[in-house]
N, C-alpha and C positions, 0 to 999 in steps of 0.2 A: 488599488494601491494608493498609498498616501502621496499627496502632491509634494513637490520640492519644497523644502523648508518645514514640512509638517512632520512632527516627531511622533514616534510610536510611544504608547504608554504601557508600561509594565507594572501591573499591580501585584503586590506581595502581601502575604499574611492573612488573606481571607480564607473562608472555609473551602476546602477542596482545592486550594491553589497549588500550583506546581511551577517550578522555575526550569526553563529549558536552557540549553547551551546557547541557542540563538538569541534568546532574550537577554541572557547575561552578557553576550558579546555586543548586542545593541546598546546596552547601558554603558559598557566599557568604552565603546567608540564614540559615545555622546550622541548616538542616533535614536536614543529612547530616554524618556523621563521615567523616574521611579515614582510610584505612589504606594504608600503603606496603607493597607486597609484599616479603617477605623476600628473594626472588631479586634484586630491584632493589637492595636495600641491600648484598647480597653483591658486586654489580658495582662498588660505590663504594669509595673509599679508606677504610680503617678509621679511626675517630676515635682509636685507640690510637697511631697513627703520624702525628701532625700534621706537615704540611710546615713547613719552616723559614721561608720567606718569606711572611708574611701582612701584608695591609694593611687598615686599617679602611675599611669601606664601609657605606653606608646607602641603601636603596631609597627614593628621594624621590618622593612623590606630590604632585601639585598640591593646593593647599589647597581647591580647589573640588570635588575628588573626594569622593563619598559613601563611607560605610563599605562599602556593597554593591560599589561599583566597585573599591575597594582590595582587598577580599577575593577578588573574581573575578580580578583581576590577579595576586594572589599564587598562586591556584590554577593559573592558566595557567603562571606561572613555575615552580612546583613540577613540573608535568607536563613542561615542557621540560628541566629538570635531570635528570629520570629518563630522558627519551628520549635525551639526550646522554651518559648515563653510560657507554656502551660505548666512546665515542670520545674522551672528555676525562677529565682527572684531577679528578674532583669528589669531595669528602668526603661521607660519610654525614651529617655534622653539619649541613650546610646544608639538605637536604630535611627532616631531622628537626625543625629549629628552625621552619621554615615550617609544617610539619604541626602542631606543637604550637600555634603561633599561631592557625591556622585552626580547630583543634578546641576552642579556648577560647571564651569568650563572643562572640557575634556582634558586640558593640560593639568588640571588639579588632580594630583595623584597620591596624596598622603594626608594623614591626619596629624595634627599637633598632639602633644601629650595631653591626655585627658584623665580625670579621676574616675576610677571604676571600683566596683565592689569586688570582693574576693570571688563570688560566684560568676560575675561577669568576666573577670579575668580568666577563670577556669574554662569558660565556654570559648573565649577567644583563643586560648592556648590549644585546646583540644579540637578546634574546628578544622584544622589542616587546610585553612583557607589559601595559603600560599601555593600549595600543590594543586588543589582541586580547582582553584580559579584559573590556573593555566591549563588544566585538563579541559575546562569548558571552552577555552580558546582553541585548543587542539581539536576538540570534537567538532566545533563549528567550522573551522577553516578546512579540516580534512574532509568533512562531509561535502562541503562545497567544491573542494578539489575533485572529488570523485564525480561530482555532477557535471563538471565542464571538461575534464581531460579527454573524454571520448570525442567531443566536438573538435578540440584542438588537434588531437591525433588524426582525425579524419581529414581535416584540411591539409595536414602535412602529407598524408598518403597521396593526395591529389597534387600538391605542389611539387613533391619529389618523384611523382609517378611510381609509387611503391606498389609491390605485388601484395594483394590483399586476399590471396587464395586461402590463407590460413584461417580467415574468419568463417569460412564455409565448411571446414573439416574438423570442427571441434567435437561434435557428437560422434563417437566411434561406434555406437550401437551396442556396446558390450555391457552397458549399465554402470560402468565406472566413469562418471562424467565430472569434469571440473565445472560445477554449477556456476560459480561466480565468473569463471572464464567464459563460459557459454553465454552468460548474460552480457558480458562486455562485447563479445563477438556479435551478439544480436544488436547491441546499440550501434556498433560500428557499421553494420550492414544497413541500419536505418538511416544513418547520416549519408552513407555513400550510395544509397539506392538510386540507380539511374546514372551514376557518374561515368563519364567517358574520359576522365583524366587519369584514373589509376592505371598503372602500367606494369612493367615486368621487372622493376628493380628489386632484386632479392636482398633483404637485410633483416637481421634479428630485431632491428629497431621497429619494424612493422610486424613481423611474424610473431614476436613475443608480446605484443600488446595485450592480447587476452589473458595470458598467464600472469604477466607483471601487474596489470591493472586489477586482475581478479584477486591477487594476494593483497593489494592495497585495499580493495573493498572489504575483504574479510577483516583486516586489521582495524579499519575504521568502524565497522559494525561492532567489534568487540569493545573498542574504546567508548563508543556511544552508549552501549548498554551499561557499562560500568559507571560512566559519568552521570547518566540520567538518574541512576539509583542514588549515587552519592549526593547529588544536588538537592534531593528531596527527602532523604532519609532522616528520621528523627533519632536514629541511633548514632552513636559515635562512629565516624569513619576513620580508617587508618591509612596513613600515607603510603605504606608499603604495598597496599593492595593495587596501586596503579602501575607498579613496575612492569609486570608481564605484558599488559596491554600496550603501554606506552613504548616499551622496548620493541615489541613486534611492529608497532606503527613506524618507529624510527627506521627499522630495517627495510620495511616496505617502501617508505618514501625515498630512501636512499637509492634503492634499486630503480624505482620509477624515475627519479631525477636524472640518473645517468641515461636512461632510455630516452627521456624527453630531450636532453641535451644533444644526444646523437642525432635525433630527428631534426633539431634546429640547424645543426651543421649541414645536414643533407639538403635542407631547404635552401640554405645559402648557395650550395653547389649548383642547385637547379636554376638559380637566377641567370637569365640570359643576357641582361644588359650589364656590361662590365663596369661602367661608371657607377651605377646604382649598387652593384654587388660590392665594389670596393668601399664605398661610403658606409654601407650597412655592415660590412665585415669589420670595419674599424670600430664602429659603435658596439658591435656584438662582443668583440674581444675586450673592450674597455669596461663594459657595463654588465655583461651577462656572467653570472657565476659559472665556473667551469668544473670539470671533474675533480680538480685539486681542492676547490672550495668545498665541494660536497664531502670529500674524504676528511678534510680538516674538521669540518663541523661534526661529522660522525665520531671522529676520534675524541673531540672535546666532550661529547656526551658520555662516551664510554669511560673517559678519564675522570668524570665528575664524581666518582665513588657514590653511585646511586643508592647503595645500601645505607650510606651515612648521611648524605645531603640530597634528599629526593627533590627538594625544591629547585636546587641548582640543575639537577638532571632533567626535570621537565622543562625548565627554562631553555636548556641547550637543545632539547628536541623541538621546542617552539621556534628556536632560531634556525634549525635545519629545515623545518617546514617553510619558513619565510624564504629561504634560499631557493627551495624547490618551486615555490609560487613564482619567483622571478624568472626561473628557467622556463616554466610553462608559458609565462607572458612572452618571453623571447621566442619560444617555439611558435606561438600564434603570430607574432610580428613577422618573423622570417617567412612563415607559410603565406601570410596575407600579401606581403610584398612580392614574393615569388609568383603568386597567382595574378595579382593586379599589375605590378610593375613589370613583371617578366612577360606579360601579355600571353600567358598560357591559356586564358579563357577566350575562346573564339566562337564563331557560329557553329563549328563542327565539333568542338570539345566543350562539353558542358559539365557543370558541377553536379554533385548529387543533390537529391531533394532536400536533405537535411543540411548539408554543408552550404548550399546556396543561401539558406536562411541565416546561417551563422555569419557568412561573409557580408551579407546585407546588413546584419546587425552591427558589424564593425564599421561598415561604411556610414551608417546612420550616426554612430558615435563620433566618427571623424568629421562628419558633415562635409565630406570631400567627394564630389562627383566627377572631378577631373582626372582621376587616376593618381598614380604614385610617381614622384620624381624626386631628384636630389634637393630641390628647393624646399620641399615640405617634409623631407624624411625625418629630420630631427624632431620636428613638432609631432609628426605621426607616431614616432617611437615613444615620446613622452606621454601622449594621450593614451596609447594602448597599454603602457605600463600602469597607468592609473586605472584604466578600464578593468584590468585583471588583478587589481588590488582588492582583496576581500573587505578591507576597512573602509572602502569608498561607498557612498550611498547608492551610486548607480550600479554597483556590482550585483545587487540582488535582482535587478531587472534582467541582467544577462543570464543569471542562473535560472530564473523563472522561464525565460524563453527557451533555453536549452532543454530543460525538463519537459516543456510542452512538446518539443519535437519528438522526444523519445516516447513519452507517454501516449501521445495521440496517434502514433503510427501502429496500425494493426498488423503489419507484416512481421512484427517480432513475435507473434504467437507461434510457438513451436508445436508441430503435430505430435501427438502421443501414439505410441504403439498399442495395438490390441493386446489383450492378455494372452500369454503363452506364445508370443511371437517376438522375433528379433530382426533387426536390420544389421547387415554386415557391410562395412565399407570395403573398398577395393583392396586395401592393404590387408584386411582380415581375410578376405576371400582368397588371396594369394597364399596365405599361410594355411588356411583350411584345405585348399585344394592340394597343396604340397603334402600336408599331413595325411590326407586320405589316399593320395597316390602311393605313399610309403607303406601305409597299412595294407592297401590292396596288393601291392607287390609282395609283401611279406606273407600274406595269406596264400597267394598263388604258389609261392615257393614250397609251401607245405601241403600241396596237393589240391587246393581249391582252384582248379584251372578254369572253371566256368562260373559265371555269375548266376545267382539265384534269380528266377523269374517268378514273382509272386503276383496274385490277382490284383487288378486295378481297383477293385472294390472289396469291401469286407463287411461282416456283420457289425451293426452299430454297437451292440452290447459288448463285442470284443474290443472295439476301439475306445469305448467309454470307460473301460476298467482302469483302475489306478495301478501304476507301475513305479518301481524305483522309489524316489523321494516323494511319494504321494502325488505323482504327476500322471496326467492322462495323455494318451497318444494323440487325441484331438480335443479341441474345445467345441462345446455345443453352442452353435450360433443359431438363435431363433430365426427361422426362415420367414421373416415377416418384415416388411418395410412400410413405414407410415409416411405419408406426404400431407403435411398440415397447411392447408390454405383454402380460403373460401373461394377464391378465383379458380383454384384447381378443380374443385367439385363442379363449379359452374361449367368449366370447359369440358369436363368429362361427360356431364349430362348432355351438353350440347352436341358433342361428337356422337354420343349414343343415340341421338335423335329425339331427345325430350324437348318439347316446345317450352320456351321461357315462361309462359303463363302457368305451366304445370309444375314448375320447379319446387314450390313449397309442398304440394300434396305428395309428390314423388319422394321427397326427403322424409316425410312422415312414414311412408311405407318402408323405405330402406332401413329406417331406424328400428324396425321390428325384427330384423334379421337375427338378433340375439335371442329372440323368443320363438320365432317361427322358422320353418324351413324355407329355403330359397324358392321352391316351387309354390309354396303358399303365398309368399310375397309377390312373386311374378303374377300369380293368378289375380291378386288384389289390384296390381298395377294395370293389368289388362282389362278385367271385368268391371272394376269399380272406378278406376282413375282414367280409363279410356286410352291407355297406351297401346300401340301395336305390339303384336307378338315379337316381331323382329327387334323393336326397341327394347322390350323387356329382356330378350335374350342377350342383347348387347350389354345391358346393365348387369346381367347375371355373370359376366366374365370377371367382375370385380365385386368385392364385398365392402360396403361402406360402413364406417363407424362414426357416429356423431358424438362429440364430447363438448363439454362447456369449459371454457377457460375461466380461471378465477377472476380475472379483471380485464382481460383484453377482448372479451366478447366470445362469439362462437368460433370454435376451431373444428374444421372438418378433416377427419383422418381417413385415409384410404388404406385398406389392408389387402394385399394380394394373397389369394389362396395358394397353398402349396401345389395345387393341381393346375394352376393357371399356366398355360404354355406360351401364348402369344401376348406380350405386353409391349410390342414395338411402338405403339402409338403414344404410350405414356410419356416417353422422353420429350416429345414435342410439346405436349400439354404443359409439362413442368417448366419448360423453357419459357413458354409464352406467359405463364402466370408467375414466374419468378418464385416458385415454391422451394422449400427446403426439405431435404431428406433427413429423417431422424431414425436411427436404428434403435431397437429395443435392447438396451445395454445398460449395465449398472452405472456407467458414466454418462448416460444420456441426460441432457438438460432440457426437459420439456418445458414449453411455455404455458402449458395448462397445469394449474396448481393441483387439481385432483390426481394427476399422475404422480406427483411427489408424495402426496398423503397416502395414497393407496394404489400402487401399480396394479393394473387390472387388464384382463383380456376382454371383459364385457364393457358395454357402453356405460358411461357415467349417467347419461340422460336417457332414460327409457320411459317415456310418458305413458305408453299403453293407451288406456281409455281416458286418461285425464285430459280435459280440454280447458282452455282459458275462458273466462267469462267477460261479458261487456258490462261495465259499471260507469254510469255517467259519461258514456261515449268513449271510454278508455278500455283497452283490452287488459284485463287483470289476470295474473296467474297466482293462484293460492298454493303455497307449498306447505304440506302438512307438518305438524310439529315433530312427528316421528322421523320424517326425512331430515329435518334440520338437526334433530338430536343425533342421528347417525353421522352427519357431517361434523358436528361438534366433537364427537367421540374420536373421529379420525384426526382431529387437529389438536387434541389435548396435549400431545407431547412436543408441540412446536413452540419455538421462540421467534420473535420478530427482531431482526438486527438492522441497525443503521450505522454505516461506516462514515466516520467524520472526515472532513477534508474536501478540497476542491475536486480532485481527480477521482474517477471511479476505478474499480478493481474488477478484472475479468472474473467471470463466474468460476472457471476452473481453478483459479488461484484461491478464491474464497473457499471452495470445496476442499482443496488440499489443506489450506490453513486450518479449517474447522476440524478436520480429521486428525491432523497432527496435534492439535490442542486437546481434543476431547474424545477421539475415536478409539481409545484403547479397549473399551468394553463393548464396542459395537459401532457400526458405521453411522456417520452423521450424513443425512441427506439435505441438500441445499437447493433452493430455487430462488431465482431473482424476480422480485415483484416489479421493481422500477429501478432507476439509477440510484445506487447506494442503499437500497432497501432489499433485504433478503429474508427468506424463511428458512429456519434450521429445524429439522425434525430429528429428535433424539430417540435412541432405542428404548429408554425407560424413564420413568418419572424422577428417579434418583439422580441420574446424570443431568437431566434438564434443570432440576432445582439447584444442583451444585453450580452449574454454569451461570444461571441467571443471578444467583446471589453472591457469586465470587467475582474475581476480576481485580483490576481492569484487564480487559482482553484486547489484544492487538492482532490484526491480520494484515500482512504486507506493510507493517509499521504504521497502520492507521487504526485509530481508536474505534472499537466496536461497542456500540451501546445496545444492550439487549433488554427486551421485555417479553413477558408471557403473551402468547396469542390469546385473545379473548373474542367471543362472538360479537358480530356486528362491527368489527374493526374495519375502518376505511383505510386500507393499506396504501391505496393510491394517493391519499392526501398527506401521507407522512413526508416530512422533510426535516432537515437538520436545524430548523428554527425551534423545534421542540424535541427534547430527548428525555428518556427515562433515567432517573438518578435515585440511588438509594440514600436514605437519610436515617440517622439514628436520633430518636427522640428520647431525651432523658428527663426525668422528673415528672412523669405522667402518673397521676393518682390511679390506684388499682381499678376503681369503678369505671374509668374511661377506657380501659384496655379491651374494648370490644371492637368488632368490625366497624360499626357505625360511629363509635366514639373516636377511634383513630382516624376515620375518614373525615370527621369534622375538623380535627386538629390539623391533619396534614393538608387540608384544603387551603390553609394560609400560605403554603409553599408553592402550590401549583395544583394540578389535577391528580388526586390520589388514584393509584392503580391497584395495588395489592400489598399485603404484608409478607414478611419472610415466612419460611416454612416451619417456624418454631411451634406453631399451633397453640395448644393449651398451656405450654410451658412459658408463655410470654410473661406471666405473673412472677416467674422466678428470676427474670432478668432485670438488671438495673437500667435497661433501655429497651425501646421497641424499634425494630427496623421496618421501614415502610418505603415502598417504591412510589415515586411521584413523577409525573410528567411536568418538566420545567420548561417554560418558554423563555425566549430572549427578553420578554418584558417583565418576567417575574423577578422580584427582588431576592437577593441572597440574604437570608435572615439568620441571626444568631439565636434569637429567642422568639417563642410564640406565646402570647398572652391568652390564657384560657379563662373564661368566665362562665359560671353557672347561673341559674335563674335567680339565686339569692344575692348575686352580685359579688360572690367570693372569687378571687383571682388566683391563678397559678402561673408560674413562668416555666415553660417547657424549653429546655435547651436543645438546639438543633446542631447536628454535625453532619455535613455532607460527605459522602463516601465517593471519592473519585470524580468530583465535579469537573467537567471539561471546560476549556477556555471558551470565552465568548469573543467572537470576532465582530467588533462594533461596526466595521465597514460592510462586511458581507451579510450581517444580520443572521449569522449562523453560529452554532457551536462547533468547536474543533479548531485545531491549529492549521492555519492556511499559510501558503507561501506569499500571499499578498502582503505588502508592507503597510499595514493599517493598524489602527488602534486595537489592542487586544486586552481584554479584561480577564484576568486569571482567577477571579473569585466570584 
């Protein structure tokens, strides 16, 4: 994160650049400096050749607009001027003057009358900057609101001793789940994990947190999606498009504001020290917006005739959001004072693991180690109101800390049900049992006085038939469990009686079980390897399968025979070796890459008679080309993906995201190679090529950079300091459009990887598309100069497709939450 006084840098106009709501907000608040890329200025008309026809113009802002709203609108307008620079005659003068205005003091919020051309004036009028500038503010502030409200609500649950049972009963098991509400409940449980302060106080202010906050999250996501497109679209955007998303957001924040205000009042009621309670209540009634203020603000936006004056409408929604932010701040203040000043926290009553971090964060902000009292109350309130103000520089640090609490806690992973099974909550079971009792009574009335008694077992082919809506009576579960751990195999062999010095030679015998019978292997272990008959018989109780992991080394897998009866000793072994059970299931995430490429029953590694050789004192294993070719064939349909950003994403979320994006024509298989690096296997070449050449793609709101798998790739060395990027090369002579020729040209941009799947048709296109691995140190180029042996030169124009941001502090690609210099081109 940038140090205090150090400004973020937002670069606009470069190849592949994009403007985010957060960057626009940082510029609008004066926390970031704007920089226009030189390549963008080169595309504009030079100031040295001013056009003849100029007319005076002034960008008029309504008098009700705040400085923040005006500066955000100017930032949006500047970005649009740079986006349109290729297609319209715009002078460099206009973006430069706006940039100078925005880089001056934050109080500077307007431009004087300036002379513009007719085309420049047309872009200004059609930019919808007044509306979308405020939408960027709404997007940023509401996204941050969603990030912190769970933390504030959690400390209110402890301060007022609220009943939090509703957070554990969200998933009814019938498949009709409020997904956003379920996520909110999960976040609340993360913050309150281990808390001894939550109590039995029943109130909708607590029980409806998942539902109300879930609707808020949905509205924020909808606005974010619309704003992100509008900020960076080269097409004309229309003001009316924002109304549905902004109106939904207004309704959601109104409902949320009322709920937060109710919790703030309950926190005050929980204060045990009367003098402190009286002082805080006076401040609360004078300074905290109430239900009436919320209703009036909502009425103003409804009365703003949003169909006619959309700029006024979004301004009023922004004002409503500001009121809600102050209410949230007061909820945090009252909860903190109730906990600290009310002496609720004692040796026997402790905070939750997440809320304890939040309370300590507030203490650090206040730099107050001596508790809460009337003497410091007014200063405390003032400090916390600033702390929860999204326009303040310190606010980003708090959001970052809160996100860390939620994202780092693994207890929020929800278990998934097996296929063809369901869970029924107690409420559902009561209904089901009542329904079955009525049905049973009705049937008995009509003569069925005795229940049927059917066999406890049935023929497998009968149960496996399909009935009704193509459903089976049972699901076929493979009777096989694998335990993957080197220490596990060591422990098993030791228990079976194998001496440690014979471990290697016994493993080589065990690996032949997929080619030879158990009796043949036992004979070899006894007669050739010197094991006792008893030890060989012990080993015969289980069948071992040796497989090679793709990058983590050897993984030993144990498979229990269906005829094995006594496996009581296995549990103790797995406990001592901390092994993990993995069932053979479509959803299993194996750590061995060969399982992903080719699910198999036989061993991946079957050396047979092949033996390593000794060369210069080293043991060398020679792998035949035929074996390598077989492995390459298995990997041809794979792509390697890198997720950008600081935090990682759980494998099951990546799998679900991939299949939602691309799984309509066949299931996508996913394996995690290392943190943020995944392998995606596609059902056919057509889908693979479409995915790698299209995009940009996002999983869990994180940018996914994809490249084709290639032989000898060192996947364990991949990190986000190097990413694959598609570039369009224009102006390449026909004779250079060969694999080698394009490789030479693209090497100026980074490491050439491969071209698009256009094949021999590249000669018919006015550009060639090439994928290049770009590192943080590689320059972003507009042109490449190509020279032949005769000294003749050509200029090849370069266009980056979906170039991600460079975080100059982290030295990685991707948008991070750290408050550091970001280069967007």
